[in-house]
N, C-alpha and C positions, 0 to 999 in steps of 0.2 A: 566461463565467466556469470555472474550473477548480473537479473537484473537493475540492482543497484549500483553497480559498477558501472556498464554500460550506460545506465543514465548519467552518472557522474562523470563518466567522460568524453558525453555528448555536451554536457554542460561545460566544461572546461574547454572545448574545443569551439564553442559559441563565445564564450568570454575570451579566447584568443583571436577569434578570429577578424578580422581586417572591416574596419568600420568603413566602406565605403562611401564615396558621396552621394551614389544613387540612395544607400539605404539612408543617410543622414536626411537628405532630400524629401526622400518620404517619410519619412519621420515629423520632419520640422511641416510637409501638409498637413500628415493627420493634426497636427498640434496644433496649428493654426485652423484647423475647421474646427475642432472642440472646443476651443475658447470663443471663437465668434459664434458658433451654434449653441454654447452656453450661455453667451452675455444675451445672445436673441430670444432665448428661451427662458431665461429670467425676467426679461422685459416683460414678454407678452403673456407670461405667467400672471405678474402685478396689475400689468392693465386688466385682465380678466377678470383679475379677484375683486380691483376697484368699481370694475362696470355690471358684476353678474346679479350683485345682491337685490339690487330695484327693478332689474330686469323679471329676475325670477319672480319677484314679489308679484309684478302686474300678470305676468305667465299665470301665476298660482290661482289670481282673484278670479280669472275667466272673464267673457267677454261683457264690455259694457259696463264692469264696476269701477267705479272712482274714488278715492281718498277722499274727495270732495263730500260724499255721501255720508258721512261719519252719522253716528247717532244723534248727538246732540245737535247738529247741522238740520236732520231729518225732523227732530222735533221742535225745533225752533222755526223751521219752513211751517209746519201743522200749526201752533199754537197762531204763527202768524193768521193764515188762511181763516183758523175760526173767529180769530175777533177776540174783544175782551169778556172775561169770565161773566156769568148770567146768572140763573136761578141755582142755588146749592153748589156753586163754583162752577158749573158747567157754561161753558161760552154759549153767549147768544147770538144766533144767525136774524138777522136781517131788523125788522122794526117791531119785535115782539117787545110787548113791554109788562107791568105787574097786573095784579086785576085789581082796577078801581073799586072805590067803595057800591053799595047796592049793587054789583054785579054777580053772579052764580057763576062756580066754574064753569058748571056745567053748558052755561052761557059761554063762559069766555075761550072753553076749551072748544068751542064747535067754533067761535069768531076767530081763533086762533090758530085752527089745528095747522096750519100749514107750517108755519111756525115752530110748533111745537113738533111735528114730523121732522123737520129741518135739525132742529138740534139733538134728538136722537140719532138720528145720521150721522151727525159728526161725531157725537160720544163713539158709535162704532167704529166710523174712523180715525178716531183719536187710539182708541183700543189695537186697533191693525198697525197702526202706524207705531207703537210702540213695540208691539212683538217684531215687526221688521227692524225697528231697530237694535231690539235684543241679539235678532238672527246676524245683522250684519256685523253687529259687536263679537259674536261668536267669533263669525269668518274672519274677521281684523283678526284675532288669535290665531288663528290658524296660518292665515297669509303669514303673520309674522314669523311663528315658529318654521315655516317653510323656506323662506327668503334666509333665514338665521343658518339653517342644516344644508340647504340643499346646495348652495353655493361653493360651501366647503366638499362638499363632494364629488360637483362637477370640473370645479378647479383641481383638485385630486387625480381625477381619471384624466384631466387634461395634460397634467405633467408626466402620467405613469406612460401616457401614450406619445407624445412628446419624447420622453427619455427613448424611447424605443426605435421612433424614429429616428432622433439624433446617433444612435448605436450603431443604426443600418448604412446611413449615410456615410458616417466615419468607417466603417470597413470597406465601402463603397471609394470612397476617397483617397482611404489608404492603396488601395488597388489600382484606381486611377493612377495616382501619384507616382506609385514604382514605375508604371507602363509609360507617364508621361517624362519622368525626370530619364528612365530609361532612353527613352527617344532623343531626351535633349543634350544628352551626354554621350550620344553613338561617337561624334565627332570626337570627343575627348579619347573614346577608345580607337578611333583608328590612328590618331596622332600617335597615340602610346605605341601601338604594336609597328606601324611606322618606324615610332622613333627607336623600339629593341630590333627591327631586321636594320634596319640600315647603319654601314658602316662606311669604311672608308674605300672599299671598294663599289659600292650602288650608292655612292652620294647625288646621284641623277636623277632618284627615284622622287617624285613630287605627290603629293597628297590630292591637290587638285578637289578639295572639297567642296561641293556642291550643295545645296538650297538657299535661304535668304541669306542675305549680308547682314548678318547679326556680328556680336562678339567671338561666336566659335568659329566663323568661318573667316574673320579677323585672324583671330589666333593661327587656322592652319595656313592661311596666307602669308605670316608672321614665321611660320614655321619653313614654310616652300623658299621665302626670302631666305631663312637661316640657311636651309642646305644650298641655298646657290651662292650663296659667301662663303661655306665651308669647301665646297665642289672647286669652287674659284680659288680656297688658299690652299687648298690639298695640291691644286694641280700646279699652281706658282711652286708651292715648295716643293714636289717631284720635280718641278723641273731646273729648281735652283739648285737640287742635290744633284741632276745630273749634271747641269753644267758647269758646279764647283768640283764634281767628282772629273771632269774633263781637264777645266783648268788648273788643275791639282796634278795630275797625270802628265800632263804633256812637260812640264819642267823637271818632274821625278822620272820620266822616260830620257829626257834629254839628258839630264847628269847621269843617268845609267849608261847611255848612249858612249858618253866623252868618257867616263871611265874606264870601262870595258874595250873602247878603240887604245886608249892610251896604255894598258895593261898588255892589252893584246902585240902591241908593236914590240918587235925583238931591238929595231933600231933605235928606240925612242931617248932624245936627250932630254939634257935638262928642260931647256927653251919650251921643248915640246910638253913634256910633261908640266910644266909651269903655266902652259896657253892651256892645258886641258885644266887644270885646277882654276883660272881664271874663268872659265867657260863653269867649271862645276859651282862657283861662287855665284858667278849669275845668275846662274839658275834658282841657286838657294835663295838670292835674295828678292827672285820674282815670287819664290813661293811665302816670302815673309810677309812680302807685302800682299799678297793675295790675303794669306791668314788673316792679317793683323786687318784687312779690308771686310772682312767674312766677320771677325769678332765686332768689329765698328756697328757693323749693318744690323748684326743680332742684340749687340747693346741697345743700339738707339730703336731695335723696335720692342723692345720691353718698356721702354718709357725713361721718364726724368728720375735719377736717384738722389743727385743733390741741386735742384735749381737754386738758383742766385740773382743779383743784380751783376751786369757785364757791361764794356762799352765795346758796341762791335766795332768800332773804330780803330779801337787799340788790337782787338785781335786780328783785323784785317792789315793796319801795321805792322806786325809781329810777321804774318806768313808771306806779305810782299817783303817784308825784308830778308827773310831767309830766300827765297828764292831770286836775288838782286842778280846773282852769280851765271843764272840759267837763263835769265832773260838776256842779259851781256853774250851769254855765248850762242844764241839762238839768233842773235841780231833782231832781237825785238823791242817796240817801243813800248815802255810802261807810263800811261795814263790814271795816276790816283785821286783821286776828290773824298779825300775822309771827311767826312762832318761826323763829330762825339754824336753817337746814336745808344741813349741808354737801353738796354734791353734786358729780359728776364728768362732766363732758363739755366742750361748746363753749359757752361762754358767752354768744356773739352769736346764736347761735341758740337758748337757751333764753332770752334775751332778749327775739327777736323772738317767739320762742310766747308767754310773756307777755303781750306788747304786743296781739298779735291775739286773743287769750282775751279781756282786760281790755277791748278794742275793740269786740269782738261783743256784750261785756255791757251798755257804754252804748248801741250801736247800738240794739240788738234790747231795745228796755225798754220800763214805759211811763211814763206821764207820774208824776210823783212817786215812782218806783220807787227800789227799791235796789239797792247791787252789792256782795256779800261776796266779798272775798278771805282766802287763808288760806295759809300756810306751816307744814309739818309736818315735824318729823327725822327721822329713819329709826329705826326702833325696834330694840333688841338682838333678836340670836336666840337659839337655843339653844346657842349655844358662849358666847355672850356677849361677843362682837363688835359691832360699830356694823352698822348697816341695810348690808344689801348687796344686791344685784339679784336675789335670791334669790325675795323672792314681794314682791305689791303691800305687805302690810303693813311691811316692812322698808324700803320706800325711800323716801326724801324726798320729799315732795311738795308739789306748788303746786296749789291748786284756787280755781276762783271759779263764782259762782252769781249770778244774776240774775234778777228779777220779770216777766220779758218775757213775751211770748201763750205760748197753751198749745202745745205741740208733740206732735203722736201719737207715741207710743213708735215704732213701725211706720217713722216718719218719720227717725229718730235717723241709722241709717247712712246713708240717703241724704244726710243734710247733710254727712257725712265724706267725699262726691267733689267733685272740682273744681267750682266755678262752677253750685252746687245753692244754693237759695234754699227756703225754707220756702213762699214763696207759690207758687215759679216762676215768677214774673216779672221776667224780669232787669233791669226797668226800674221797678222799684216803689219799690225801697231803691236810691237812686245813690251812695251814701257807702260802701258797701263793694264788693268784687268778687268775692264769692263764694269766697272762697282762706283764711279763715282757720281753719275746723277743718282742710281738707286739709292746710294749713301743720303746723297743730300735730301730726296726725297723723303727718309725716312726719320732723318734726323727733324725733319721742319715737322712731321706729321706727330711727332713726339712732342714737338713745342707746341702743338695746336698753329702752327703759322700756315704762311702760304708760300707756294714754290711756282711761280710761272717762268716758263723756258719757251723760248719764239727764237724761229727758223730767220733771219736776219737776208733782207734780198741782196746783198752783196757780198756774204758768207759768212759762215761762224753764227753762233748760239748766242743768242741775250738773255742771262739767269737772275731773276731776283728772289731772293726771298726776305719773306718777313716775317718779324718776330713778336711776341706780345714785349711791351712797352715795360720798360724798369722802372 
């Protein structure tokens, strides 16, 4: 394999590699550092370029130099000191005056020697000042030349140095960003690894992340809570499947036993075979009720399919009307207070809830007992609108209570679980399948409503279901 082929393969692998969050954060850190560093470097160079020219001019002129000492200013100061012009255009110092008539020049020079000497000295001084002014003018030209060229050189040198420093710091920032991103994302790797390893058999495991209480710690706690809910759901599902299998196995075994006994009896008569068939049919009806209840429970847990408005009172009246013969057969007293209660949901599911609660109240009752059924409309809220799904007090409700055996308050929660009965014996009452309250709770939960189950001191249960207003 040639070197070119190997390089091409590596480039393809690099392009096809997964862009991790850590890499993205590192690139983002580096880009932000380069942008902020570039802006800072630009501002610094602009400020330095504007302030370096004058400073370099003063530094090049040397100590003691002042721009105020320009040649024109020096000559003006000199003429002011020398005074007005005198002989042959030269300045006259002191009180010297022209030669009067009748006085010889020798005598005048002897008398005004001091003034003449002062004039000569002043002229020499003026010549010296003129020389100095030329020197200052020449030096100013040099200073201006230096001030024009030296700042560009220093700013360029500063720019090169700053770019080198920025490149070094960018490399360091990318390295530090890679390390910091790895440390910050470590809890995510822990969560990912746990999510890969956890299955239905080890849902009891938890992340239990340590460290500061930040967003990642909150994510880990949320993931642990999710695992807890999944564990509880899986456990409930396993328990439900086990109970359903047991409940279905019992009538099937009964049917099989009855059929085998009838077939193995050599002296079987029409009456005995008829009785055996009636037992088989009873077991089959129990299986049908159980399967129908399981289907209703599964359907209610999936949510609402086609919600619409309906009247709780009309549904309750229909269900109670179909159970009237059973009330009379058992000698139970029915008290019905059905007020119009518009609600919103799936009427078929709510009708099944009403039927389950009424059937429970009939089955789990005492001889000559009573059953009370009532519906209440939703009350107006503070805004003056019809009852909404805000609280239980504003919901349209259906309630049923009976005079059955006393139920300990601590057992009420357990009765909401599938296949749970008060006496704990599955064979004690074969009329029900142990799913009435479970189905009611699932239907109410699917509607976003409320279900309240209370144990009555005189015996029996009081159940109230609230639904969203229609």
